[in-house]
C-alpha positions in Angstrom: 110.3 185.1 90.2 112.7 186.8 92.6 113.6 184.9 95.7 111.7 182.1 94.2 111.6 178.5 95.0 114.7 176.4 95.1 115.0 173.6 92.7 114.8 170.4 94.7 113.9 167.8 92.0 114.7 166.9 88.5 112.1 167.2 85.8 113.6 164.1 84.2 112.4 162.0 87.2 108.8 162.4 86.0 106.7 161.3 83.1 104.3 164.2 82.5 100.9 163.1 81.3 97.5 164.5 80.4 95.9 167.7 81.8 93.6 166.7 84.7 92.5 170.2 85.8 93.1 173.9 85.5 94.2 176.2 88.3 93.7 180.0 88.2 97.0 180.5 86.3 98.3 177.1 85.4 97.2 173.7 84.1 97.5 170.7 86.4 98.8 167.5 84.8 98.9 163.9 85.9 102.5 162.7 86.3 104.3 159.5 87.2 107.4 159.5 89.3 109.8 157.2 87.5 111.7 156.5 90.7 108.8 155.0 92.7 106.0 154.6 90.0 103.6 156.8 92.1 101.1 159.1 90.5 101.2 162.8 91.4 99.5 166.0 90.3 101.9 168.6 88.7 100.9 172.2 88.3 103.0 173.9 85.6 103.4 177.6 85.8 104.8 179.4 82.7 106.9 182.2 84.1 106.0 184.6 81.3 102.4 184.4 82.5 103.5 185.5 86.0 104.7 188.9 84.8 101.7 190.5 86.5 102.6 191.2 90.2 99.3 189.9 91.4 99.7 186.6 89.6 103.3 186.2 90.7 102.3 186.9 94.3 99.5 184.3 94.1 101.9 181.7 92.8 104.4 182.5 95.6 101.7 182.3 98.2 100.6 178.9 96.9 104.1 177.6 97.2 104.6 179.1 100.7 101.4 177.6 102.0 102.1 174.1 100.5 105.5 174.1 102.1 104.1 174.9 105.5 101.1 172.6 105.5 101.5 169.2 107.1 98.1 167.5 107.7 96.9 164.1 106.6 93.7 165.6 105.1 95.4 168.1 102.9 97.5 167.5 99.8 101.2 167.4 100.4 103.9 169.1 98.4 106.3 166.5 97.1 108.6 168.4 94.8 109.3 171.9 93.5 111.2 172.3 90.3 112.3 175.7 89.1 113.5 175.9 85.5 114.3 179.0 83.4 110.8 179.0 81.8 108.5 177.1 84.2 107.9 176.3 87.8 106.6 172.8 88.5 104.7 172.1 91.7 104.3 168.3 92.4 101.6 167.4 94.9 99.6 164.4 96.0 97.2 163.2 93.2 93.6 162.8 94.3 91.3 161.2 91.8 88.0 162.9 91.2 86.8 166.4 90.9 87.8 169.4 93.0 85.7 170.8 95.8 85.1 173.8 93.7 83.9 171.8 90.8 81.6 169.7 93.1 80.0 172.8 94.6 79.4 174.3 91.2 77.4 171.2 90.2 75.0 171.7 93.1 71.8 173.8 93.2 72.7 177.2 94.7 76.3 175.8 95.1 75.5 174.8 98.7 76.9 171.6 100.2 74.7 170.0 102.8 76.3 169.8 106.2 76.1 166.0 106.3 77.9 165.8 103.0 80.5 168.4 104.1 81.2 166.4 107.3 81.9 163.3 105.2 84.1 165.1 102.7 86.2 166.8 105.4 86.4 163.8 107.7 
């Protein structure tokens, strides 16, 4: 990725575990930071899969947005590791299912307002 992310962390600092989800272009794995024993989510982009300009732009946009967001209710970017073959995005780990998975499980994919308030509070 041209003008891509700068390597800020070391992959050796993490124990990479099982797949816990699937993004549009990359799997999300549970990982453990060996330095502080905290669990994080790690999205692993294979660079060869980002050869399509639209996919590459989407990955770059995700990184840019995560770098800018600073809000207690939104996952935080903790680390970004750029290797010759992969890009690793390390974020907060939130146990459970994604909002998208939850909405798919509902009739008509509609979340009631009272439930939405509780989720977003």
